[in-house]
Structure formats: structure tokens, C-alpha cells
C-alpha positions, 0 to 999 in steps of 0.5 A: 904597243901597236900589236896590242891595239891591233889585237884588241881591235880584232878581238872586238870586231872580228871573228878572227882567231887571235893567238895570245902571248904566252909571256904577258899575264894579268894578275889582279882582276878589276873591281866592279862594285855590285858585280862579279866575274862571269863564269864563261870567261873565268880562267886560272890564268889570264894572258894578253888578249884574254877578254873577261865579262862581268855580270851584275849582281841581283837587282843591278843592271849595266846596259851593255855587258862590262868587258875588260881585256888583258893587254901588256899594260894590264886590264883595259876596259872595253865597256866600263859602265857601272852596275846600278839598281834596276828601276822599277815601274811607277807603283799603282795608286790606291784610291782615297790614299797615296804612298811615300818612299820609306826606304830608298831615294828613287823607285829602284830594286829594293825600294820600299813604299808605304801606303796611307789613307786620305783623311776620313778613310782607313787602311783595310789591308793588313800589309801596307807596304810594297817593295820593288822586286826584280820585275814587279812589286811585292804584295797587292795594292792596299785598300782604303775605305771610307770611315763612317759613323754607326747610325743612331739606335732605333728609338721611336720617341726621338725625331732625327733629321739628316739620315741618308736614304737606303742606309747609305753610310754616314761619312765624316763631317755629316751631322744629325739634328735630334728633337722630341715631338711627343708632348711631355718629353724633352731632349736629354743630350745634345740636339746635334751630332757631327761625324768625326774624321775618326768615324765617331760621333763627337757626343753621345746619342741623346734620348727623349725622356719623360718630363716628371715631377718629384713626389715631395714628402707629405703630411702624416694625415694626408690621403692621396688619390691617383698615386701608388705608394712606390711612385717617386715621380709622376709624368707631366699632365698627371693629377693627384687628389688629396684629403685629410683624416678626421679631425684634421682639415686640408690646408692647400689645394685639393688637386695639383697637376704635373706641368710641362715645366716639371713643376707642380701646379700648386704646393703640396697641401698639408693637414692641420687642426683648428684652434678654438677661441674660448675663455676670453674675458670681457675686458679683453679685445680680440682682432681680427674678428673670429667666426665660429670661434675657430682659426686655421694653423698659422693664424694669429690673434692680437689682444688689447685692453678695452678700458683706459689704464688697464694693461695686459697681463700675458702675451699680446699676440698668440698663434695657432700651432699645427697640433691645434694648440695656442702658442701661449695662454690668452692674456688678461687685463687689469692694473699694471703690475710691479716688477721683482729684481731687474735682470743682471747684465753680462760684463756689467752692473746696476749703477744705483742701489739694488732692490727686490721690488720696483713699481710700474714705470720705475727704471734702473740704470746699468754701467759696463765693466773696464774694457767694455763699452755700452751698446744701447740705452743704459736703462731698463723700466718696469712696465706691467711686471716686465723689464723692458730695455736692451743694451749689451757690454761689448769688448772694445778690442778685436783679437787678430783674425785667423781665416782658413786659406787666407793671408792678411795682405793689409793692416796685420797686427795682434789686436784691433779697435772697433770698426777697424778693418783688415784685408785678406787674400785667398791662397789656394789659387782662388783670385779673391780678396775680401775685407773684414770689420771689427765691430763690437769686439767681433769680426763681421763680413768674413768670407770663405776661400773654398772654391764653389760655384753658385748656380743661379739665374737658370731660365725655366725652359732650360734643363740642368743635369745632374741635379744639384743640391744647395745650388752649389758645385765644387771645382771641376764638376760639370753641368749640362744643359738641354732645352725643355720645349721641342724646337728650341735650341741652346744659345750658348755652351751645352756644358759648363765647368766650375773652375778652381776660382769659383767661377764658371767656364762660360755663361749659362745658356738659354733656350729659344727659337734657332739663330740665324748666321752672319757671312759664311766663312771664306774657303781657301783657293775658293769662292761662294757660288751665289751672291753673298748675303749679310744674313742667313736663316737657320737651315739655310746653306751656301754652295762653294766652288774651287778656283781653276785646276783645284778640286773640291774635297768634301761636300761643297755646302755649309749649312747655318745651324742656330747661328754657326756654320757647319760643313767642312771642305777644301780645295786640293792643289794642282801640281805644276811640272816644268822642263827644268824639273823634267831635265833633272830626272831625264824624263819628258812628257810621253804624249804632250809637247810643252815646257810646263803642265798643270795637273789637277789633284788625282790626275796622272801624267805618263812620262818617257825616258829622254833616252830609251823607250821606258814609260812611267806614270806619276799621280798628282796628290794635293800639289805634290807629284813624285817624278820618276828618274831615268838613268 
């Protein structure tokens, strides 16, 4: 044993030629993970005193060379150190982005990192990963460029506020406002657009459209000046004139104008024939007095008898119709007439004996059949040749009501008495209940369970798109709103939807002068720079600042726009590096002598290994810093 130690000492420290024993051999080689036997020391047979070297596989290092010597007790390590993955320099950062390890736990040979772009930026490089090679990182550092929204299309009719000078790109969170200054136009679309984080506008670009009036259907005999036959609409401010072809006369305005509201200044006129007043007997009185023996369409004449005891024979009121004819012949006056047989009553009969002739003032009584009851006075009276009096025989019971898409929830049975009520509930998801009443054999107050939304109460200075017929929309359809007048802003939602229960998703908006704002929102880890106010005017803005060591991302302003605050920013967190964290990674500050350090966002700190001269950099990204490791 002593000779083996002396042999080992000479082999390690001296250049003395040592004779080796021809009797001791070492057979199985030591196992060194991730290493192989050096060709210079490889032999067919290993005798006592032979030294072998191991070389680490590609990508691995060991510090001092790994060596073993053959002794009479077997292989003895001279330097046993392991082969460990070769460390890499800290990878380069990319502006407006960051990287993360996606393969491996440390920055060593074979580890792969992937680069990501900050919010509001996009990856321009085709390859976004890099791998630690023998002496460098693969691929180039990827590039992140700011996302920007396309500028609005050129349109001389629309006014745009908020565009940057020198055609600079429009970055996320920027907003533009739109308006129409030309008389007779309105803004079709949203008055404000915001550039999103994805580089797309939050709404379509608006346009300035002409305010127009719809040309309505006109009377056949009406001639129009100032309007071509192909025109279905005209612009505001346009005037058209009317006249009627002979022998018709104009009933209405001779000229009407299309107003800024999109409505006509007066209804479209019509052409009518006058009715002639002729052949009125002397004993007949007419009201009102008629000039020139002509009246217009729609006018009525009332007739009475001049002499006491006389009765009208004919209609007491006649009307002048559109074709110049009267609704009935003029009546005459004379002694009262008798009546023929009285009219029959459905589900009823005359109570007394039946005759074929009755005198003026005589009356007959009616009765109803079984299971029917009389509604009204049971008498009819002969008045000047006509039977006067109204009654009906009504069925006493109502059958069980059946309403589509509704179920009876109270008082269900097969028949109901007069005035009895039944309560229903809609069953198609519509939260609606209603009550029907049996009245004179029929059900009244029946409602529909179809989900339709009613369009009512829209102010005149608000424009609705699309055009809606019958002022109703089905579930799922939407209405969009815009203001008619320049300088007005919507107060409420620009779009509302008809929901399944027949209600709107939100109240209809109104238009008016822009609203001010209450207190601006708070900023996490930041404050408002100026003194805080209780109220801010439209377009007024406030500036924010971040706390110490925090950095502002985005523009530091929020702007009051029609009662809402617009503008996005955040305070990026600093990173904290302390002695405990550096001890775990076997590193220390290269140029500082402190146990703790605060690093602002995007700041770099250079470290060195506790043992050795290697230096590495690490960057702070919003409070996160990946520390390098020394082995």
C-alpha cells in the first residue's frame, strides 16, 4: 500500500519515470456521466500506475481534467469532478419585449428561450426562439415593433380630431373623434374610435351622410316642380312645388321644404274635386252656410227640418267625397213615416204578436233564447220609417281559452261565467303574465307571447339605423343610434338589442352637449400629478405619475370625453435583488457593494460569479428578474 501511494505521488507531481508493476491490472473503467475516455490515455491493458483522462461530451465541461490512476486496489480518482452543462452568457434582450426559458432550467448548453412582445407590440421576426450553443446563442435577437391602427380614409366631408402630426403611426389606446360640419349632413356611426391593443379600431369608421327626406306617394292628378321622376329622396333645404290638373283643386300646401330634421315642412298635398250643393228643398235647413254652393272634400253638411212636426227623410249628415260626389242623397222633410216589419234579433225573438206595419212612435219588445242573456234595452221603436234601438243576445258561458305559447297558471276549467278571469304565463322564455276576462261569451284582454320590442320615445335629434317598419323588432335584432346635429354627443349606448323577453338591452340614448366627468379613476402604484377636482369639463385631462422606482407604461394622461374617462397606462414594478437570492445562485453584484438593490423596470444589473471571473447581465421586466447561476 505504501508503494502505491509513493507511485501516485510521483505520477502526480514529478516527471520521474515510474516503473509499473506487471502483475496488477485494472479491468472495468470508471463510469463518468456525460464523458468518454481520452484517446491519449486509452490502452489495451491498464497496469498499476497507469493514469487515464476523461473528456466531457460536447456541451459539457468539468473544470480540471477528470483523471484516475490504476492501483493495486483498483481505480482511484485523482480529480473526480463531474461533467456539467456549459453555462451561457445571459441572452440579449429585445426592446419592447422579453424572453422566457421554454427548455431547461438554467442558461446552459441546450437550453432554449422564447421571445415575447409586450402588449401593444407584435413579433416581426420569423424565428422567435434561441438555443444555447457551445459558445453563443443561435439565431438573431427577434424584433418587436409597435402595433398601430390604420389611419382613417381620406374624406373631405368628415372632421377628425386626434390625428398625430407628420403621419406618425397611431398606437394602441389613442382615440379619434369625428364630426360633420357641413350643413345638411349627419354622422353615420360612432363619434369616437379607440385603437385597440391588437392594432384594430374598436368600431367601423363613421361617415358624413346627407340628411334627406323621403318622397311620399302622390295623388294621381298632382303635378310636381323641382323633382325628377327617378328621385325617391331629396336633400335637406330642397323645396318642391305642387299644382293640380284641372278640374281638381289643391288641398294642402303649394310648396314644402325638406328640413334639417329629415322631415318635410308640411304634409304632401292632395287633389280633390269640389262637391256642388244643389236641389235642397225650401223646408230643409243646412249647416254650416255654404258659399258659392261648393264644398271641399271631407266637409260635411248637416240637415234639419224648418217646420215643427216634420221629420227628415234620409241621412241627417252627408259628406263630400274625394271624387266630388256626396256620401248620400240630400234628405227631405215631411210628416213622419211608419215602419215595416221590425228587424230580427240573432238568438232572440219578438215577445208580442208580429205585424207587417207599425206607426211612427210604436215599439216592440225582444227576448233572448235559453242560455243567452239580453245586452241593452230590449225595445226597438219606429222613428220616421226606421227602427231604432240596439240590443244583443249574448252567450252566458265562455269556453276554456287557448292562447299560443302560453299556459294557464290560475283558474283552469272547461267553461267560465261572464266576468270570470283566467291568468296566463308565457312559456317561450318570455317573463310575462297576463289576465283575460270572459265578457258576454267572449274572452277580452288577450295578449301575445311573441317576443317583440316596441320602438317608442326616440327624440327628434337622434337618428336610428336601420329603418324599422311598424316600430317593432324581433329578438336578437339591434338598433344603432347617432346624433343629427354637429357638436352633439350620444348620452347612452350607441347600440341596443331586442332581448328574448321583448325588452331592450338598455334604454334608448339621447343627444345633447357633451357631459363632464366626476373624479378620475385611481392608478395602482401611482397618483394624480395635479390637485384633485370634484368635476371636470369635456376634453379636460389629468396627468398621472408613478411612485418611486415604478415606471409609467403608456401616455400619462386620461381625458374626459362626454362623461367618461379615456386613456390607459400602468406603473411597471421594480425588481428587488437581495443577498439571500444571490447566495442561492452563487453570484454577487459586480460593481455594487450592498446586500439589497432595487432595479427599475428595463434596468440591467451585472453580476459576477462568487468563484471565478465570469460576468453576466440580467434585466428587470415588470418586477420579475431571472437571476443567472454559477456552478
